[in-house]
Structure formats: C-alpha cells, structure tokens
C-alpha positions in Angstrom: 19.3 21.6 -10.7 21.1 18.8 -8.3 21.8 15.5 -10.5 19.6 13.9 -8.0 16.9 16.6 -9.5 17.5 15.8 -13.1 17.6 11.6 -12.5 13.9 12.3 -10.7 12.5 14.4 -13.2 9.7 14.9 -10.8 9.8 19.4 -10.6 6.5 20.6 -12.3 4.6 17.7 -12.8 1.0 17.0 -10.8 0.3 13.7 -8.5 -3.4 12.6 -7.3 -3.1 10.2 -4.5 -6.7 8.9 -3.8 -6.7 8.3 -0.1 -4.0 10.9 0.5 -5.2 12.0 3.7 -3.1 9.9 6.2 -1.1 6.2 6.8 0.6 5.5 3.3 -1.4 7.6 0.9 -0.1 10.6 3.7 3.4 9.0 3.3 3.4 9.1 -0.5 2.1 12.8 -0.4 5.4 14.0 1.3 7.2 12.2 -0.5 6.1 13.5 -3.9 5.6 17.1 -2.7 9.2 17.2 -1.1 10.5 16.0 -4.8 8.4 19.8 -6.1 5.5 17.9 -7.0 2.1 19.5 -7.2 -1.0 17.2 -5.5 -4.5 16.6 -5.2 -5.5 14.3 -2.3 -8.9 12.9 -1.7 -9.4 11.7 1.4 -13.0 11.1 4.1 -10.9 11.6 6.5 -11.3 15.3 7.0 -9.3 15.7 10.2 -6.0 13.5 8.6 -6.4 15.4 5.3 -6.2 18.8 7.0 -3.3 17.7 9.0 -1.7 16.7 5.3 -2.2 19.5 4.0 -0.9 22.1 6.2 2.6 20.3 6.7 2.6 20.3 2.7 1.9 23.9 2.8 4.4 25.1 5.5 7.1 23.7 3.4 5.8 25.6 0.5 4.2 22.6 -1.6 1.1 22.9 -3.9 -2.2 21.0 -2.8 -5.5 21.1 -3.4 -8.0 18.9 -0.8 -11.3 17.2 -1.8 -13.0 15.4 1.0 -15.4 12.4 0.6 -15.3 9.2 0.1 -13.2 7.8 -2.5 -15.5 5.1 -3.5 -18.4 7.1 -4.4 -18.4 8.5 -8.5 -19.6 11.8 -6.8 -16.5 11.8 -5.1 -14.3 10.8 -7.9 -16.2 13.3 -10.0 -15.3 16.1 -7.4 -12.1 15.2 -6.9 -10.7 15.0 -10.7 -12.4 18.2 -11.6 -11.1 20.1 -8.5 -7.1 18.2 -10.0 -7.9 19.8 -13.4 -9.3 23.0 -12.8 -6.1 24.1 -11.1 -3.4 22.7 -12.5 -4.9 21.9 -16.2 -2.6 18.7 -16.4 -1.8 15.0 -14.5 1.1 13.0 -14.3 0.8 10.9 -11.7 -2.1 8.5 -10.2 -1.5 7.0 -6.3 -4.7 4.9 -6.3 -4.6 3.7 -1.8 -7.7 3.4 -0.6 -8.3 -0.7 0.7 -9.1 -2.3 3.9 -10.4 -5.3 5.1 -11.3 -7.0 8.2 -10.8 -10.4 9.3 -14.0 -13.3 8.7 -13.7 -16.8 7.7 -15.0 -17.2 4.2 -17.8 -19.5 5.4 -19.5 -17.1 7.5 -19.5 -14.1 5.2 -22.0 -13.4 2.7 -23.0 -11.0 0.3 -22.9 -8.4 2.0 -19.1 -8.6 3.1 -18.2 -9.8 -0.7 -19.6 -6.3 -1.8 -18.1 -4.4 0.6 -15.0 -5.5 0.5 -15.2 -5.3 -3.4 -16.7 -1.9 -3.2 -13.1 -1.0 -1.3 -10.6 -2.4 -2.3 -11.5 -2.8 -6.3 -14.3 -1.1 -8.2 -13.7 2.2 -6.6 -10.0 1.7 -8.3 -11.5 1.1 -11.9 -13.3 4.6 -12.2 -10.2 6.0 -10.7 -8.1 5.1 -13.5 -10.3 5.4 -16.3 -10.4 9.0 -15.3 -6.9 9.6 -14.9 -6.1 8.1 -18.2 -8.5 10.4 -20.3 -6.1 13.4 -18.3 -2.7 12.3 -18.5 -3.1 11.4 -22.3 -2.5 14.6 -24.2 0.7 15.0 -21.5 1.7 11.6 -21.5 3.1 10.4 -24.3 5.7 13.4 -24.4 6.5 13.5 -20.5 5.4 10.4 -19.8 2.9 9.4 -17.1 2.6 6.9 -13.9 -0.1 5.2 -12.0 0.6 3.4 -8.8 -1.5 0.9 -7.4 -0.7 0.4 -3.6 -2.1 -3.1 -3.0 -0.7 -5.9 -0.1 1.6 -8.9 0.2 -1.9 -10.8 0.3 -2.4 -10.2 -3.8 0.5 -12.9 -3.8 0.4 -15.5 -1.5 -2.5 -17.2 1.1 -5.0 -15.3 3.0 -7.3 -17.4 6.0 -9.9 -15.7 7.2 -9.2 -12.8 4.5 -9.7 -14.5 1.4 -12.2 -12.1 -0.3 -10.0 -9.3 0.7 -6.3 -11.1 -1.1 -8.5 -11.8 -4.0 -9.5 -8.2 -4.6 -5.7 -7.1 -4.1 -4.8 -10.5 -6.6 -7.1 -8.3 -9.1 -5.6 -5.2 -8.9 -2.3 -6.8 -9.8 -3.2 -8.9 -12.7 -5.7 -5.8 -13.9 -2.4 -3.5 -13.2 -0.5 -5.9 -16.0 -2.9 -5.7 -18.5 -3.1 -1.9 -18.7 0.7 -1.5 -18.3 0.0 -3.0 -21.9 -3.0 -1.1 -22.9 -1.1 1.8 -22.0 2.4 1.7 -22.8 1.8 3.3 -26.6 0.3 6.0 -24.8 3.3 6.4 -22.6 1.7 5.7 -19.1 2.9 3.2 -16.8 1.2 1.1 -14.8 2.5 -0.6 -11.2 2.0 -2.2 -8.1 3.5 -1.8 -4.4 2.5 -4.7 -2.3 3.6 -4.2 1.2 3.9 -6.6 4.2 2.2 -4.9 7.4 2.9 -1.4 7.9 1.4 -0.2 11.3 -0.8 2.5 10.4 -2.9 4.3 12.7 -6.2 2.6 10.8 -5.1 -1.1 11.8 -4.5 0.1 15.2 -7.9 1.4 15.8 -8.9 -2.0 14.9 -6.9 -3.6 16.4 -7.7 -1.7 19.6 -11.4 -2.1 18.8 -11.3 -6.2 18.9 -9.5 -5.7 22.3 -6.1 -6.7 20.6 -2.6 -5.5 19.8 -2.1 -3.8 16.8 0.1 -5.7 14.6 4.1 -5.9 14.8 3.4 -3.3 18.0 6.5 -2.3 19.8 5.7 -5.3 22.3 7.8 -8.3 23.0 5.0 -10.1 21.1 5.2 -7.5 18.3 8.8 -7.5 17.8 9.1 -10.9 17.6 6.8 -11.5 15.1 8.8 -9.1 13.4 12.0 -11.1 14.5 10.8 -14.5 13.1 8.5 -13.4 10.2 10.5 -10.6 8.6 13.5 -11.6 7.1 15.4 -8.1 7.9 13.8 -8.4 11.3 11.2 -5.2 11.8 7.9 -4.4 10.8 7.8 -2.1 7.7 7.6 1.7 7.6 5.9 4.3 5.8 9.1 5.8 4.3 9.2 2.3 3.1 6.1 2.5 1.0 6.5 6.2 0.4 10.3 5.7 -1.0 8.7 2.9 -4.0 5.9 5.3 -4.7 8.8 8.5 -5.2 11.0 5.7 -7.4 7.7 4.7 -9.7 6.8 8.1 -9.9 9.9 9.6 -11.2 12.2 8.9 -14.2 14.5 6.7 -12.7 11.8 4.0 -13.6 10.7 5.3 -16.6 11.1 1.7 -18.3 9.4 -0.1 -15.5 5.8 -1.2 -16.1 3.6 -4.0 -15.0 5.2 -5.0 -12.5 5.2 -4.8 -8.6 7.6 -4.0 -5.7 7.3 -5.2 -2.7 9.0 -3.1 0.6 8.4 -6.0 2.8 11.3 -6.9 4.2 11.5 -10.2 2.2 8.5 -12.0 4.0 7.4 -12.5 0.2 10.8 -14.8 -0.6 10.7 -16.3 2.5 7.4 -18.2 1.9 6.9 -20.2 4.8 10.0 -19.9 6.5 11.6 -18.1 9.4 14.3 -16.7 11.2 14.1 -18.4 14.6 16.0 -16.3 17.7 19.4 -17.9 18.2 18.5 -20.7 15.8 18.3 -19.5 12.3 15.8 -20.2 9.3 13.6 -23.3 9.8 10.3 -23.9 8.8 9.5 -25.4 12.3 10.6 -23.8 15.5 13.8 -25.5 16.9 14.3 -26.9 20.2 14.9 -23.8 22.5 14.2 -21.4 19.8 12.0 -19.0 21.5 13.5 -19.4 25.4 13.3 -16.3 26.9 10.0 -14.7 24.8 7.6 -17.8 26.1 7.7 -20.5 29.0 10.0 -23.2 29.2 7.8 -25.5 28.0 6.4 -23.6 25.1 9.7 -22.7 24.0 10.6 -26.3 23.3 8.8 -28.1 20.5 6.4 -31.1 21.4 5.7 -34.0 19.5 2.7 -34.4 17.3 0.3 -35.3 19.0 -1.4 -39.0 18.4 -4.1 -41.1 19.1 -3.4 -43.9 17.4 -3.4 -47.1 19.7 
C-alpha cells in the first residue's frame, strides 16, 4: 500500500451517494471508487445512473444502484436497505440532491416553497438519520463522514433565489449542529459549498429558457468567469469531487462542522470584481470592458440624475 493510500484510509470502506447518477454526485462517485471505496448510488435519472455504474464496474469498482426519487421515503428506504444487504456497513454518506428555479419572492407561493424545501432540505433529514443508524456500529472505531453538498448561496444573498438560499443555509446550520451531536459517535459532518459549476441539469434549464448556460465557453461566459471568479474560470466536477475525497478520507479526520468552498475565491471576493486589464474594483473602471462590449457600453457612465 502506498503512502497516499495509507493517508487516505479509504480502502474497504463503503459510501452511499444520494444523487450519484450524474453531475456532482457522479464526480464524487468516481473519486471514491478510484480510492477503492464500495458504493451505493441513488438517482432518479436511470440513464445517467447506469452510465455511472458501467464506468465504475469497468474500472473494477463495486457499486449498487437504486433508481428512484430520493426526496421520497420509499426510495430512501430501498436505497439504504440495498446498501446494508450488500455491504453490511456504512462509512460515508454524500447528500447531493438539490435544485432551484429563478423566481422573485413576491411572485412565489406555497407550492414553490414546498418544492424548494422538499428538494433541498427535507429529504436530507431522513437520509442523514438513516445513515447514522447504519454508521454507529462501526464509526467509533473506524471513523465515518457525512458530506452535504450545498452552495455558495448558503453563505451570501441570492435575489430571486431567496428560498433556495435559505434552504442551503439551513443545511449548513444543521451540519454544524449535527457535527457536535455526532462527534462522540466518531461521525464527522461537513459541507461542500461550490459556486457555479456548469452541469448538464443547469444547461438543460438554461436552454429551456432560451438562455446561455452559466459560465459557458463563450465570450460572455468567459467574461463572467474572468470578472466574477478571482481564479478566472468556472468550477469543474473534479474541483468538487476532490473536496469530497478529502472529507471522506482520514486526511480530514479532525475536521467537522466546516464548509469547504471550491469557488475559486468567489465568496471571499464579496463584491470585488477582477476587471480585464484593470484589476480589482467594485465598479467597472473606464475602458475595463473594451474589446468585450461596445465602446459606449465599455465606458462607465455617471449615475443618471433627475435633479433640476
């Protein structure tokens, strides 16, 4: 066993990923499988789930797949039962399922609120509770890890996504409280809070609205990343998967109640933008966007005043 394998301490462990069929969940699955972790994956996207399973098995990994909507108790019951029947233990839980839509708060209603709460928070309570029941017999000796994937919006304002941001903040607060409750059991609880990582789901939503996917490989997308992300690019699946690997491994065995931010510095920037050829400022300097926009638009105009 290599030094890195010893430091990871993941060989022979078992992980359950809720939302492991595609996107960020798939990235986490690939990272853990490569570290010799046996997997149980749950996702309602049966095609994406099968693609993930096929690759993991082709690489020699162990994986159980359960197709279904993880927001329902029925699917969670089947998923945890299948994992227990196959492996008899659970060391790692990754809660990944989530989603949102753009809507001004004053136009939202109870149906929208219930959907956002159900999609981003309520199912996670049951998933976590079931996981702890299976982790407790082995966690004290071997250590266990719960990883909740949230969003940068859990830590900053998100106009037109207010309820979504509130639910992600709720997961963050829950994570800190459960980190204290579960520490005596040997179970760590942390979150990963990325900024925009272009996913297949986000691209589908954008296309349906007739819009360009967030941070797409296009002039406007590259400009958005250049200005809004200090490291100058969009996030990738591997950026998030790497954080999950760290939080699952013994490398983080003394880390609990924390949030990792694979966001290229976006949260730290807090309104400061890195303008092309001008550097950081919280307002576009004169000529900062020349070459990206028209000459008139590239030169900031003084605020309009109606004073006589």
